[in-house]
N, C-alpha and C positions, 0 to 999 in steps of 0.2 A: 845422513841417507843410506848406510846399511842397516839400519835399523828398520827402517821405512821398507826397504827390500825383504828384509825377512819377514816381516808381516805380508807383505803382497804373497809370498810364498804360502799356497794354501796346507802344504803338507805342517809345515809351523805351527800355522793356525788351528789346524786338527788336533796336532800331537800337544798345543796348550789347550785347546777347549778339552780333551781328555785327561791331560793330567787335574785341570782344577775339576773334574768332573767327579774323578776317582776320590782327589783328596777329600771331597765337602760333599757332594750331594748322593755319592752311589751309598746300597745299605749295606756294603763294607767300608764305610767311609775311616779316617784315620782318625777320626775322635772317637769313634764305637772301638777300633782297636786299643786306644789308650785305657779307654774304661774296660774293655774287658782286660786286658793287661793287670790294671789294679785289682779288678774282682780276681781274676787268679792268683794273684799275690796274698789276698786276704781271706783265701780260701786253702790256700796254701799253709799259712801260719793256723790256720783252726785246725787245719789236720793235725800239723805238728803238735797243738797243744791237745788232742783228743787223743791221740797216740799216747803223750806222755800219760794223762789222767788213764786211760784203759791199762799201760803200764801198772801204774801204782796200784790200780784197782786188782788186778791179776796179783798182785804181790802182798796188797792185804787179807786178797782169798786163801794163798798157800799159807801165809802166817797163821789166819785163824783154822785153818784145818790140823795146824801142827803145833800150837801155842794158846792155851786159854786163856792166860795172861793178854795175849793180845784182843782177843775177844773181849775183855771186858774193859779195856782201853777205848777200842773202837766204840763200844756200846755208850762209854761214860763220854767221851769227847764229842762223837760226831749225831748220837742220838739223845744225848743230856738225860739218859737213864741214870738211875740212883739205888743203892739198897734198901730195904726196908728202913731201918734207923737211922739212916741218913737225913740231912737237911742240903737241899741244892739253892745256892745262891749263883745268879748270872749278874756278871758287871760288864756293862755297855761301856767300851772305851770310846770317847769323843774323836772323831778323825779331825777335827777342826781347832786349828791353835787360836789359844785366846787372845780376843783383843787387847793391845796395850793402849 
């Protein structure tokens, strides 16, 4: 009986309609907020990764300016450069485990 009386009140009906509208139908509804939050977390993780990569690159640049052996190391490992009298062999590692 009290429930029926509550639904006869126009303020309760309008309030319920407003809440439902804001949760599901509005441009800034609950689902969009959850999606935006997950995108923000993903972008923050990417930002952290790229800031770490920038730090590593800056460190490599500083080492290249001061240490000639570091230049050779970077050239050999990252750019696969070699001296004139050397042979270069690339070994590919298989990522998958063998089937047993």
